[in-house]
N, C-alpha and C positions, 0 to 999 in steps of 0.2 A: 526604519524599514518602510518601504513604500507599501501602499494598498496592494499592488499587483504581486509583490513578493509574499505578502500576507495571504493573498488568495492561493498562491502556489503552495505554500506550507499547509494551508487548510485543505487543499486538494489532496495533497499526499497523505495527510492525516485521515481524511474521510476515506480514501481508498484503502488504507490500512485497516480501519475499522471494518469496512466492507469485507476485506479478505478474512478477517478473524471470524466474523459472522457467518460467511460462507463455509469455512472450515468447520465451525461448530454445527452448522446445519448438516454438513456432510457426515459428520461423526454421530449422528443421532440414532444409535441403537440398530434396530433391525434393518434388513434390506427393504428398500422402498422403490416404487416405481418413480419415473420421471416427474409425473404430475404431483405425487405426494411430496417429492423432494422440493419442487418449486413452490409448494404451498406452505412449507415450514416457516415459521415466524423468522427464524434466523436467516434463511434464505432471501425472504421478502425484504427484510431490513438490510441485508447485505447488498442486495441489488440497489435499493434506495440509496444507500451511503456511496456506492459507485457512481450513481447517477448525479448525486450532489458534487462528488469529486470531479466529475467530468464538467459540469457547469462552472465550478471554481477554477478549474484548469483553463477553460476558455477565457474567463475573466483575466487570468494571469497573462495568457498570450496576447492580450491587447497591447502590453508594453514590454514584456520580456520575450526575446528572441526564442524561437522554438528550438534552435541549436543549443540554447542554455537551458531552457525550461524542461525539455523532455529528459535529458540526461540527469537533471536534478531529481527527477522522480525515482531514480535508481537508489536514492537514499532509503526509500521504502524497502528495498531488498534486504538492506542491512537490518532494519528494525524488525521486519517480519520474521527474519531468521531467529532473532532473539525471542520474539513473542512465540513462535513455534516451539522453541526449546523450553521456554518457561511454562506456557499454558498446555502445550500438547505433547510434551515429553519427547519432542523430536531431536535426534542427535545433533550435537554441535561440537564437532572435533576441530583440531588444529587448522585443517585445510580451510574450513568454513570460516573460521575466525580470521585467518589471513586474508581470505577473499572479502570478507566484510570490511576489514581495514583498508584494503585497496579501493574498495567502492567509496567508503567515506573520504578517503583521501582525494580520489578522483572528482567526486561531487564538490568538495570543498575548493579544489583547484579551479574547476570550471566556473563555480558561482562567483569566484572573485576575478575572473578574467575579464 
């Protein structure tokens, strides 16, 4: 695996961590104002992970065509659905599972093209 593909995988992982942290920050108990929400540690870290993911994505784009790199980030949709189900008790029915399998298949086909 080349450095650039590694950067793409790291960008996807970093964005996933950011998503989970933002969700955790959003679920923090009582209703809060916008400023309080932005200052929660989960929100601050989540934004930081998103920023890191963006920088890694830029490094990946140096050698990977955007028409391949961007659709590969769709793999995060499949993973985040499973994380949502596992950690946040979000529903995961047959239709979502079928969609996840289609996404994974599409990403695998595109990455090998």
